PDB file of N, CA, C, O and CB in Angstrom:
ATOM      1  N   MET A   1       0.841  -1.180   0.000  1.00  0.00           N
ATOM      2  CA  MET A   1       0.000   0.000   0.000  1.00  0.00           C
ATOM      3  C   MET A   1       0.886   1.243   0.000  1.00  0.00           C
ATOM      4  O   MET A   1       1.841   1.331   0.771  1.00  0.00           O
ATOM      5  CB  MET A   1      -0.957  -0.002   1.218  1.00  0.00           C
ATOM      6  N   LYS A   2       0.572   2.178  -0.846  1.00  0.00           N
ATOM      7  CA  LYS A   2       1.324   3.417  -0.909  1.00  0.00           C
ATOM      8  C   LYS A   2       0.957   4.300   0.284  1.00  0.00           C
ATOM      9  O   LYS A   2      -0.180   4.247   0.753  1.00  0.00           O
ATOM     10  CB  LYS A   2       1.057   4.153  -2.241  1.00  0.00           C
ATOM     11  N   PRO A   3       1.901   5.115   0.789  1.00  0.00           N
ATOM     12  CA  PRO A   3       1.597   5.969   1.950  1.00  0.00           C
ATOM     13  C   PRO A   3       0.383   6.853   1.749  1.00  0.00           C
ATOM     14  O   PRO A   3      -0.381   7.072   2.689  1.00  0.00           O
ATOM     15  CB  PRO A   3       2.780   6.833   2.272  1.00  0.00           C
ATOM     16  N   GLU A   4       0.185   7.375   0.524  1.00  0.00           N
ATOM     17  CA  GLU A   4      -0.938   8.272   0.292  1.00  0.00           C
ATOM     18  C   GLU A   4      -2.278   7.542   0.318  1.00  0.00           C
ATOM     19  O   GLU A   4      -3.327   8.176   0.438  1.00  0.00           O
ATOM     20  CB  GLU A   4      -0.767   8.979  -1.032  1.00  0.00           C
ATOM     21  N   GLU A   5      -2.251   6.218   0.207  1.00  0.00           N
ATOM     22  CA  GLU A   5      -3.493   5.456   0.209  1.00  0.00           C
ATOM     23  C   GLU A   5      -4.038   5.236   1.618  1.00  0.00           C
ATOM     24  O   GLU A   5      -5.239   5.019   1.775  1.00  0.00           O
ATOM     25  CB  GLU A   5      -3.278   4.124  -0.469  1.00  0.00           C
ATOM     26  N   ASN A   6      -3.189   5.286   2.648  1.00  0.00           N
ATOM     27  CA  ASN A   6      -3.679   5.034   4.006  1.00  0.00           C
ATOM     28  C   ASN A   6      -3.649   6.291   4.873  1.00  0.00           C
ATOM     29  O   ASN A   6      -3.611   6.188   6.099  1.00  0.00           O
ATOM     30  CB  ASN A   6      -2.853   3.940   4.662  1.00  0.00           C
ATOM     31  N   TRP A   7      -3.665   7.457   4.268  1.00  0.00           N
ATOM     32  CA  TRP A   7      -3.605   8.697   5.033  1.00  0.00           C
ATOM     33  C   TRP A   7      -4.812   8.872   5.941  1.00  0.00           C
ATOM     34  O   TRP A   7      -4.744   9.597   6.934  1.00  0.00           O
ATOM     35  CB  TRP A   7      -3.496   9.877   4.098  1.00  0.00           C
ATOM     36  N   LEU A   8      -5.899   8.222   5.612  1.00  0.00           N
ATOM     37  CA  LEU A   8      -7.118   8.402   6.390  1.00  0.00           C
ATOM     38  C   LEU A   8      -7.302   7.328   7.454  1.00  0.00           C
ATOM     39  O   LEU A   8      -8.319   7.322   8.147  1.00  0.00           O
ATOM     40  CB  LEU A   8      -8.310   8.413   5.475  1.00  0.00           C
ATOM     41  N   GLU A   9      -6.347   6.425   7.598  1.00  0.00           N
ATOM     42  CA  GLU A   9      -6.450   5.385   8.617  1.00  0.00           C
ATOM     43  C   GLU A   9      -6.222   6.021   9.986  1.00  0.00           C
ATOM     44  O   GLU A   9      -5.090   6.331  10.357  1.00  0.00           O
ATOM     45  CB  GLU A   9      -5.424   4.233   8.357  1.00  0.00           C
ATOM     46  N   LEU A  10      -7.303   6.211  10.724  1.00  0.00           N
ATOM     47  CA  LEU A  10      -7.237   6.862  12.028  1.00  0.00           C
ATOM     48  C   LEU A  10      -7.558   5.861  13.123  1.00  0.00           C
ATOM     49  O   LEU A  10      -8.429   5.005  12.965  1.00  0.00           O
ATOM     50  CB  LEU A  10      -8.203   8.060  12.093  1.00  0.00           C
ATOM     51  N   LEU A  11      -6.849   5.977  14.229  1.00  0.00           N
ATOM     52  CA  LEU A  11      -7.047   5.090  15.373  1.00  0.00           C
ATOM     53  C   LEU A  11      -7.810   5.808  16.471  1.00  0.00           C
ATOM     54  O   LEU A  11      -7.646   7.011  16.669  1.00  0.00           O
ATOM     55  CB  LEU A  11      -5.702   4.579  15.907  1.00  0.00           C
ATOM     56  N   THR A  12      -8.639   5.070  17.176  1.00  0.00           N
ATOM     57  CA  THR A  12      -9.291   5.616  18.363  1.00  0.00           C
ATOM     58  C   THR A  12      -8.264   5.696  19.490  1.00  0.00           C
ATOM     59  O   THR A  12      -7.159   5.168  19.365  1.00  0.00           O
ATOM     60  CB  THR A  12     -10.519   4.743  18.786  1.00  0.00           C
ATOM     61  N   LEU A  13      -8.619   6.338  20.561  1.00  0.00           N
ATOM     62  CA  LEU A  13      -7.735   6.420  21.715  1.00  0.00           C
ATOM     63  C   LEU A  13      -7.425   5.023  22.246  1.00  0.00           C
ATOM     64  O   LEU A  13      -6.279   4.732  22.588  1.00  0.00           O
ATOM     65  CB  LEU A  13      -8.366   7.286  22.818  1.00  0.00           C
ATOM     66  N   THR A  14      -8.415   4.174  22.317  1.00  0.00           N
ATOM     67  CA  THR A  14      -8.224   2.806  22.799  1.00  0.00           C
ATOM     68  C   THR A  14      -7.272   2.037  21.889  1.00  0.00           C
ATOM     69  O   THR A  14      -6.359   1.366  22.370  1.00  0.00           O
ATOM     70  CB  THR A  14      -9.572   2.075  22.891  1.00  0.00           C
ATOM     71  N   GLU A  15      -7.481   2.133  20.578  1.00  0.00           N
ATOM     72  CA  GLU A  15      -6.617   1.434  19.628  1.00  0.00           C
ATOM     73  C   GLU A  15      -5.180   1.946  19.705  1.00  0.00           C
ATOM     74  O   GLU A  15      -4.233   1.160  19.674  1.00  0.00           O
ATOM     75  CB  GLU A  15      -7.154   1.594  18.203  1.00  0.00           C
ATOM     76  N   ALA A  16      -5.025   3.265  19.804  1.00  0.00           N
ATOM     77  CA  ALA A  16      -3.688   3.861  19.879  1.00  0.00           C
ATOM     78  C   ALA A  16      -2.983   3.434  21.162  1.00  0.00           C
ATOM     79  O   ALA A  16      -1.794   3.115  21.136  1.00  0.00           O
ATOM     80  CB  ALA A  16      -3.774   5.399  19.806  1.00  0.00           C
ATOM     81  N   ALA A  17      -3.698   3.425  22.276  1.00  0.00           N
ATOM     82  CA  ALA A  17      -3.110   3.010  23.553  1.00  0.00           C
ATOM     83  C   ALA A  17      -2.682   1.540  23.492  1.00  0.00           C
ATOM     84  O   ALA A  17      -1.617   1.179  23.992  1.00  0.00           O
ATOM     85  CB  ALA A  17      -4.116   3.229  24.713  1.00  0.00           C
ATOM     86  N   GLN A  18      -3.503   0.709  22.885  1.00  0.00           N
ATOM     87  CA  GLN A  18      -3.153  -0.708  22.740  1.00  0.00           C
ATOM     88  C   GLN A  18      -1.926  -0.873  21.859  1.00  0.00           C
ATOM     89  O   GLN A  18      -1.042  -1.672  22.170  1.00  0.00           O
ATOM     90  CB  GLN A  18      -4.332  -1.501  22.154  1.00  0.00           C
ATOM     91  N   LEU A  19      -1.861  -0.130  20.771  1.00  0.00           N
ATOM     92  CA  LEU A  19      -0.718  -0.194  19.863  1.00  0.00           C
ATOM     93  C   LEU A  19       0.575   0.182  20.581  1.00  0.00           C
ATOM     94  O   LEU A  19       1.610  -0.454  20.381  1.00  0.00           O
ATOM     95  CB  LEU A  19      -0.940   0.728  18.659  1.00  0.00           C
ATOM     96  N   LEU A  20       0.510   1.215  21.415  1.00  0.00           N
ATOM     97  CA  LEU A  20       1.682   1.704  22.135  1.00  0.00           C
ATOM     98  C   LEU A  20       1.919   0.974  23.456  1.00  0.00           C
ATOM     99  O   LEU A  20       2.925   1.200  24.128  1.00  0.00           O
ATOM    100  CB  LEU A  20       1.538   3.181  22.396  1.00  0.00           C
ATOM    101  N   LYS A  21       0.989   0.104  23.818  1.00  0.00           N
ATOM    102  CA  LYS A  21       1.057  -0.613  25.099  1.00  0.00           C
ATOM    103  C   LYS A  21       1.117   0.375  26.271  1.00  0.00           C
ATOM    104  O   LYS A  21       1.945   0.256  27.175  1.00  0.00           O
ATOM    105  CB  LYS A  21       2.288  -1.553  25.129  1.00  0.00           C
ATOM    106  N   LEU A  22       0.207   1.353  26.216  1.00  0.00           N
ATOM    107  CA  LEU A  22       0.076   2.363  27.263  1.00  0.00           C
ATOM    108  C   LEU A  22      -1.315   2.281  27.869  1.00  0.00           C
ATOM    109  O   LEU A  22      -2.241   1.736  27.268  1.00  0.00           O
ATOM    110  CB  LEU A  22       0.347   3.784  26.704  1.00  0.00           C
ATOM    111  N   LYS A  23      -1.446   2.829  29.064  1.00  0.00           N
ATOM    112  CA  LYS A  23      -2.777   2.997  29.629  1.00  0.00           C
ATOM    113  C   LYS A  23      -3.461   4.130  28.868  1.00  0.00           C
ATOM    114  O   LYS A  23      -2.819   5.096  28.454  1.00  0.00           O
ATOM    115  CB  LYS A  23      -2.716   3.297  31.174  1.00  0.00           C
ATOM    116  N   GLU A  24      -4.771   3.992  28.692  1.00  0.00           N
ATOM    117  CA  GLU A  24      -5.529   5.047  28.009  1.00  0.00           C
ATOM    118  C   GLU A  24      -5.373   6.380  28.726  1.00  0.00           C
ATOM    119  O   GLU A  24      -5.323   7.428  28.083  1.00  0.00           O
ATOM    120  CB  GLU A  24      -7.016   4.671  27.918  1.00  0.00           C
ATOM    121  N   SER A  25      -5.296   6.349  30.046  1.00  0.00           N
ATOM    122  CA  SER A  25      -5.176   7.591  30.810  1.00  0.00           C
ATOM    123  C   SER A  25      -3.878   8.330  30.482  1.00  0.00           C
ATOM    124  O   SER A  25      -3.847   9.560  30.470  1.00  0.00           O
ATOM    125  CB  SER A  25      -5.243   7.297  32.309  1.00  0.00           C
ATOM    126  N   ARG A  26      -2.809   7.579  30.217  1.00  0.00           N
ATOM    127  CA  ARG A  26      -1.530   8.209  29.855  1.00  0.00           C
ATOM    128  C   ARG A  26      -1.637   8.904  28.508  1.00  0.00           C
ATOM    129  O   ARG A  26      -1.116  10.004  28.328  1.00  0.00           O
ATOM    130  CB  ARG A  26      -0.398   7.165  29.822  1.00  0.00           C
ATOM    131  N   LEU A  27      -2.310   8.264  27.565  1.00  0.00           N
ATOM    132  CA  LEU A  27      -2.485   8.862  26.250  1.00  0.00           C
ATOM    133  C   LEU A  27      -3.426  10.067  26.316  1.00  0.00           C
ATOM    134  O   LEU A  27      -3.205  11.068  25.634  1.00  0.00           O
ATOM    135  CB  LEU A  27      -3.022   7.822  25.261  1.00  0.00           C
ATOM    136  N   ARG A  28      -4.471   9.972  27.134  1.00  0.00           N
ATOM    137  CA  ARG A  28      -5.364  11.127  27.329  1.00  0.00           C
ATOM    138  C   ARG A  28      -4.592  12.318  27.880  1.00  0.00           C
ATOM    139  O   ARG A  28      -4.796  13.451  27.443  1.00  0.00           O
ATOM    140  CB  ARG A  28      -6.525  10.763  28.282  1.00  0.00           C
ATOM    141  N   LYS A  29      -3.703  12.063  28.840  1.00  0.00           N
ATOM    142  CA  LYS A  29      -2.878  13.120  29.421  1.00  0.00           C
ATOM    143  C   LYS A  29      -1.985  13.749  28.346  1.00  0.00           C
ATOM    144  O   LYS A  29      -1.814  14.968  28.314  1.00  0.00           O
ATOM    145  CB  LYS A  29      -2.016  12.562  30.580  1.00  0.00           C
ATOM    146  N   ALA A  30      -1.423  12.921  27.474  1.00  0.00           N
ATOM    147  CA  ALA A  30      -0.578  13.426  26.389  1.00  0.00           C
ATOM    148  C   ALA A  30      -1.381  14.306  25.430  1.00  0.00           C
ATOM    149  O   ALA A  30      -0.868  15.306  24.927  1.00  0.00           O
ATOM    150  CB  ALA A  30       0.061  12.257  25.621  1.00  0.00           C
ATOM    151  N   VAL A  31      -2.626  13.940  25.182  1.00  0.00           N
ATOM    152  CA  VAL A  31      -3.506  14.763  24.335  1.00  0.00           C
ATOM    153  C   VAL A  31      -3.797  16.087  25.042  1.00  0.00           C
ATOM    154  O   VAL A  31      -3.666  17.154  24.442  1.00  0.00           O
ATOM    155  CB  VAL A  31      -4.840  14.008  24.011  1.00  0.00           C
ATOM    156  N   PHE A  32      -4.186  16.020  26.302  1.00  0.00           N
ATOM    157  CA  PHE A  32      -4.514  17.215  27.071  1.00  0.00           C
ATOM    158  C   PHE A  32      -3.332  18.190  27.112  1.00  0.00           C
ATOM    159  O   PHE A  32      -3.513  19.402  26.990  1.00  0.00           O
ATOM    160  CB  PHE A  32      -4.931  16.830  28.495  1.00  0.00           C
ATOM    161  N   ASN A  33      -2.128  17.652  27.284  1.00  0.00           N
ATOM    162  CA  ASN A  33      -0.919  18.473  27.360  1.00  0.00           C
ATOM    163  C   ASN A  33      -0.334  18.795  25.983  1.00  0.00           C
ATOM    164  O   ASN A  33       0.706  19.444  25.874  1.00  0.00           O
ATOM    165  CB  ASN A  33       0.124  17.769  28.201  1.00  0.00           C
ATOM    166  N   LYS A  34      -1.020  18.331  24.937  1.00  0.00           N
ATOM    167  CA  LYS A  34      -0.576  18.543  23.547  1.00  0.00           C
ATOM    168  C   LYS A  34       0.839  18.027  23.312  1.00  0.00           C
ATOM    169  O   LYS A  34       1.630  18.653  22.607  1.00  0.00           O
ATOM    170  CB  LYS A  34      -0.642  20.027  23.192  1.00  0.00           C
ATOM    171  N   GLU A  35       1.145  16.885  23.907  1.00  0.00           N
ATOM    172  CA  GLU A  35       2.436  16.224  23.709  1.00  0.00           C
ATOM    173  C   GLU A  35       2.449  15.416  22.421  1.00  0.00           C
ATOM    174  O   GLU A  35       3.491  15.258  21.785  1.00  0.00           O
ATOM    175  CB  GLU A  35       2.760  15.318  24.897  1.00  0.00           C
ATOM    176  N   VAL A  36       1.293  14.910  22.043  1.00  0.00           N
ATOM    177  CA  VAL A  36       1.168  14.048  20.866  1.00  0.00           C
ATOM    178  C   VAL A  36       0.196  14.708  19.892  1.00  0.00           C
ATOM    179  O   VAL A  36      -0.800  15.309  20.297  1.00  0.00           O
ATOM    180  CB  VAL A  36       0.681  12.605  21.261  1.00  0.00           C
ATOM    181  N   ARG A  37       0.502  14.585  18.609  1.00  0.00           N
ATOM    182  CA  ARG A  37      -0.399  15.140  17.597  1.00  0.00           C
ATOM    183  C   ARG A  37      -1.622  14.252  17.480  1.00  0.00           C
ATOM    184  O   ARG A  37      -1.531  13.031  17.609  1.00  0.00           O
ATOM    185  CB  ARG A  37       0.313  15.275  16.224  1.00  0.00           C
ATOM    186  N   PHE A  38      -2.772  14.873  17.233  1.00  0.00           N
ATOM    187  CA  PHE A  38      -4.017  14.129  17.096  1.00  0.00           C
ATOM    188  C   PHE A  38      -4.942  14.865  16.145  1.00  0.00           C
ATOM    189  O   PHE A  38      -4.723  16.031  15.819  1.00  0.00           O
ATOM    190  CB  PHE A  38      -4.696  13.926  18.466  1.00  0.00           C
ATOM    191  N   VAL A  39      -5.972  14.169  15.708  1.00  0.00           N
ATOM    192  CA  VAL A  39      -6.982  14.725  14.815  1.00  0.00           C
ATOM    193  C   VAL A  39      -8.251  14.891  15.630  1.00  0.00           C
ATOM    194  O   VAL A  39      -8.685  13.960  16.308  1.00  0.00           O
ATOM    195  CB  VAL A  39      -7.221  13.810  13.554  1.00  0.00           C
ATOM    196  N   LYS A  40      -8.842  16.064  15.566  1.00  0.00           N
ATOM    197  CA  LYS A  40     -10.072  16.348  16.306  1.00  0.00           C
ATOM    198  C   LYS A  40     -11.223  16.384  15.306  1.00  0.00           C
ATOM    199  O   LYS A  40     -11.233  17.210  14.394  1.00  0.00           O
ATOM    200  CB  LYS A  40      -9.967  17.703  17.102  1.00  0.00           C
ATOM    201  N   LEU A  41     -12.176  15.504  15.477  1.00  0.00           N
ATOM    202  CA  LEU A  41     -13.368  15.444  14.627  1.00  0.00           C
ATOM    203  C   LEU A  41     -14.581  15.681  15.514  1.00  0.00           C
ATOM    204  O   LEU A  41     -15.143  14.743  16.078  1.00  0.00           O
ATOM    205  CB  LEU A  41     -13.476  14.066  13.872  1.00  0.00           C
ATOM    206  N   GLY A  42     -14.973  16.928  15.630  1.00  0.00           N
ATOM    207  CA  GLY A  42     -16.032  17.279  16.574  1.00  0.00           C
ATOM    208  C   GLY A  42     -15.520  17.002  17.971  1.00  0.00           C
ATOM    209  O   GLY A  42     -14.514  17.576  18.386  1.00  0.00           O
ATOM    210  N   ALA A  43     -16.197  16.131  18.704  1.00  0.00           N
ATOM    211  CA  ALA A  43     -15.768  15.775  20.050  1.00  0.00           C
ATOM    212  C   ALA A  43     -14.830  14.565  20.053  1.00  0.00           C
ATOM    213  O   ALA A  43     -14.312  14.175  21.100  1.00  0.00           O
ATOM    214  CB  ALA A  43     -16.980  15.492  20.921  1.00  0.00           C
ATOM    215  N   LEU A  44     -14.618  13.978  18.879  1.00  0.00           N
ATOM    216  CA  LEU A  44     -13.816  12.764  18.792  1.00  0.00           C
ATOM    217  C   LEU A  44     -12.337  13.079  18.599  1.00  0.00           C
ATOM    218  O   LEU A  44     -11.978  14.009  17.877  1.00  0.00           O
ATOM    219  CB  LEU A  44     -14.312  11.889  17.653  1.00  0.00           C
ATOM    220  N   VAL A  45     -11.496  12.302  19.245  1.00  0.00           N
ATOM    221  CA  VAL A  45     -10.046  12.410  19.085  1.00  0.00           C
ATOM    222  C   VAL A  45      -9.571  11.148  18.379  1.00  0.00           C
ATOM    223  O   VAL A  45      -9.893  10.035  18.796  1.00  0.00           O
ATOM    224  CB  VAL A  45      -9.318  12.602  20.471  1.00  0.00           C
ATOM    225  N   ARG A  46      -8.811  11.326  17.317  1.00  0.00           N
ATOM    226  CA  ARG A  46      -8.266  10.200  16.562  1.00  0.00           C
ATOM    227  C   ARG A  46      -6.776  10.421  16.339  1.00  0.00           C
ATOM    228  O   ARG A  46      -6.282  11.543  16.446  1.00  0.00           O
ATOM    229  CB  ARG A  46      -9.006  10.028  15.205  1.00  0.00           C
ATOM    230  N   PHE A  47      -6.070   9.348  16.032  1.00  0.00           N
ATOM    231  CA  PHE A  47      -4.622   9.405  15.880  1.00  0.00           C
ATOM    232  C   PHE A  47      -4.204   8.781  14.567  1.00  0.00           C
ATOM    233  O   PHE A  47      -4.763   7.769  14.144  1.00  0.00           O
ATOM    234  CB  PHE A  47      -3.926   8.705  17.044  1.00  0.00           C
ATOM    235  N   LYS A  48      -3.211   9.391  13.919  1.00  0.00           N
ATOM    236  CA  LYS A  48      -2.557   8.785  12.764  1.00  0.00           C
ATOM    237  C   LYS A  48      -1.367   7.995  13.298  1.00  0.00           C
ATOM    238  O   LYS A  48      -0.675   8.444  14.212  1.00  0.00           O
ATOM    239  CB  LYS A  48      -2.109   9.874  11.699  1.00  0.00           C
ATOM    240  N   LYS A  49      -1.134   6.829  12.731  1.00  0.00           N
ATOM    241  CA  LYS A  49      -0.007   6.008  13.172  1.00  0.00           C
ATOM    242  C   LYS A  49       1.310   6.759  13.024  1.00  0.00           C
ATOM    243  O   LYS A  49       2.203   6.617  13.860  1.00  0.00           O
ATOM    244  CB  LYS A  49       0.045   4.700  12.379  1.00  0.00           C
ATOM    245  N   THR A  50       1.436   7.552  11.976  1.00  0.00           N
ATOM    246  CA  THR A  50       2.683   8.300  11.768  1.00  0.00           C
ATOM    247  C   THR A  50       2.921   9.310  12.887  1.00  0.00           C
ATOM    248  O   THR A  50       4.063   9.534  13.288  1.00  0.00           O
ATOM    249  CB  THR A  50       2.654   9.021  10.416  1.00  0.00           C
ATOM    250  N   HIS A  51       1.851   9.918  13.390  1.00  0.00           N
ATOM    251  CA  HIS A  51       1.995  10.872  14.495  1.00  0.00           C
ATOM    252  C   HIS A  51       2.397  10.167  15.783  1.00  0.00           C
ATOM    253  O   HIS A  51       3.178  10.704  16.568  1.00  0.00           O
ATOM    254  CB  HIS A  51       0.690  11.644  14.710  1.00  0.00           C
ATOM    255  N   LEU A  52       1.873   8.975  16.002  1.00  0.00           N
ATOM    256  CA  LEU A  52       2.259   8.202  17.182  1.00  0.00           C
ATOM    257  C   LEU A  52       3.723   7.799  17.094  1.00  0.00           C
ATOM    258  O   LEU A  52       4.453   7.846  18.085  1.00  0.00           O
ATOM    259  CB  LEU A  52       1.370   6.955  17.331  1.00  0.00           C
ATOM    260  N   GLU A  53       4.143   7.401  15.895  1.00  0.00           N
ATOM    261  CA  GLU A  53       5.541   7.018  15.690  1.00  0.00           C
ATOM    262  C   GLU A  53       6.468   8.212  15.944  1.00  0.00           C
ATOM    263  O   GLU A  53       7.520   8.060  16.566  1.00  0.00           O
ATOM    264  CB  GLU A  53       5.747   6.473  14.258  1.00  0.00           C
ATOM    265  N   GLU A  54       6.081   9.391  15.466  1.00  0.00           N
ATOM    266  CA  GLU A  54       6.875  10.602  15.705  1.00  0.00           C
ATOM    267  C   GLU A  54       6.989  10.877  17.205  1.00  0.00           C
ATOM    268  O   GLU A  54       8.063  11.228  17.694  1.00  0.00           O
ATOM    269  CB  GLU A  54       6.244  11.820  14.983  1.00  0.00           C
ATOM    270  N   TRP A  55       5.894  10.718  17.925  1.00  0.00           N
ATOM    271  CA  TRP A  55       5.873  10.977  19.361  1.00  0.00           C
ATOM    272  C   TRP A  55       6.835  10.041  20.090  1.00  0.00           C
ATOM    273  O   TRP A  55       7.595  10.468  20.960  1.00  0.00           O
ATOM    274  CB  TRP A  55       4.448  10.815  19.917  1.00  0.00           C
ATOM    275  N   VAL A  56       6.792   8.772  19.726  1.00  0.00           N
ATOM    276  CA  VAL A  56       7.694   7.788  20.335  1.00  0.00           C
ATOM    277  C   VAL A  56       9.145   8.130  19.996  1.00  0.00           C
ATOM    278  O   VAL A  56      10.014   8.076  20.866  1.00  0.00           O
ATOM    279  CB  VAL A  56       7.349   6.352  19.852  1.00  0.00           C
ATOM    280  N   ASN A  57       9.407   8.478  18.751  1.00  0.00           N
ATOM    281  CA  ASN A  57      10.773   8.808  18.334  1.00  0.00           C
ATOM    282  C   ASN A  57      11.324  10.020  19.072  1.00  0.00           C
ATOM    283  O   ASN A  57      12.518  10.068  19.368  1.00  0.00           O
ATOM    284  CB  ASN A  57      10.815   9.061  16.839  1.00  0.00           C
ATOM    285  N   ARG A  58      10.478  10.998  19.374  1.00  0.00           N
ATOM    286  CA  ARG A  58      10.932  12.180  20.119  1.00  0.00           C
ATOM    287  C   ARG A  58      11.290  11.820  21.565  1.00  0.00           C
ATOM    288  O   ARG A  58      12.007  12.565  22.233  1.00  0.00           O
ATOM    289  CB  ARG A  58       9.845  13.272  20.101  1.00  0.00           C
ATOM    290  N   ARG A  59      10.794  10.689  22.038  1.00  0.00           N
ATOM    291  CA  ARG A  59      11.048  10.267  23.406  1.00  0.00           C
ATOM    292  C   ARG A  59      12.048   9.125  23.493  1.00  0.00           C
ATOM    293  O   ARG A  59      12.153   8.471  24.531  1.00  0.00           O
ATOM    294  CB  ARG A  59       9.763   9.862  24.059  1.00  0.00           C
ATOM    295  N   THR A  60      12.767   8.885  22.437  1.00  0.00           N
ATOM    296  CA  THR A  60      13.778   7.836  22.398  1.00  0.00           C
ATOM    297  C   THR A  60      15.133   8.432  22.731  1.00  0.00           C
ATOM    298  O   THR A  60      15.581   9.370  22.072  1.00  0.00           O
ATOM    299  CB  THR A  60      13.809   7.145  21.016  1.00  0.00           C
ATOM    300  N   PHE A  61      15.786   7.893  23.749  1.00  0.00           N
ATOM    301  CA  PHE A  61      17.057   8.424  24.229  1.00  0.00           C
ATOM    302  C   PHE A  61      18.118   7.347  24.183  1.00  0.00           C
ATOM    303  O   PHE A  61      17.816   6.156  24.102  1.00  0.00           O
ATOM    304  CB  PHE A  61      16.918   8.976  25.652  1.00  0.00           C
ATOM    305  N   GLY A  62      19.351   7.778  24.234  1.00  0.00           N
ATOM    306  CA  GLY A  62      20.473   6.841  24.283  1.00  0.00           C
ATOM    307  C   GLY A  62      21.163   6.753  22.935  1.00  0.00           C
ATOM    308  O   GLY A  62      20.691   7.308  21.943  1.00  0.00           O
ATOM    309  N   PRO A  63      22.282   6.049  22.911  1.00  0.00           N
ATOM    310  CA  PRO A  63      23.048   5.931  21.657  1.00  0.00           C
ATOM    311  C   PRO A  63      22.287   5.099  20.630  1.00  0.00           C
ATOM    312  O   PRO A  63      21.532   4.188  20.970  1.00  0.00           O
ATOM    313  CB  PRO A  63      24.432   5.300  21.924  1.00  0.00           C
ATOM    314  N   ALA A  64      22.509   5.437  19.378  1.00  0.00           N
ATOM    315  CA  ALA A  64      21.887   4.673  18.291  1.00  0.00           C
ATOM    316  C   ALA A  64      22.499   3.282  18.230  1.00  0.00           C
ATOM    317  O   ALA A  64      23.703   3.117  18.427  1.00  0.00           O
ATOM    318  CB  ALA A  64      22.057   5.401  16.930  1.00  0.00           C
ATOM    319  N   ALA A  65      21.688   2.309  17.964  1.00  0.00           N
ATOM    320  CA  ALA A  65      22.170   0.922  17.918  1.00  0.00           C
ATOM    321  C   ALA A  65      22.875   0.623  16.629  1.00  0.00           C
ATOM    322  O   ALA A  65      23.341  -0.498  16.426  1.00  0.00           O
ATOM    323  CB  ALA A  65      21.028  -0.048  18.103  1.00  0.00           C
TER     324      ALA A  65
END
């Protein structure tokens, strides 16, 4: 699949938390503090996998393997 074909694949908070192996409350806190990028659709919050990956990469420390 080409990257432009899955641009609309959005995850719910529950799905994103499961993917990252985090508690939903931790991800909610990250949204509230604007630590992680998200898509707002009315009252709904959704996540792009690429934005989650960027968030994790910004929090990766230590020497490169």
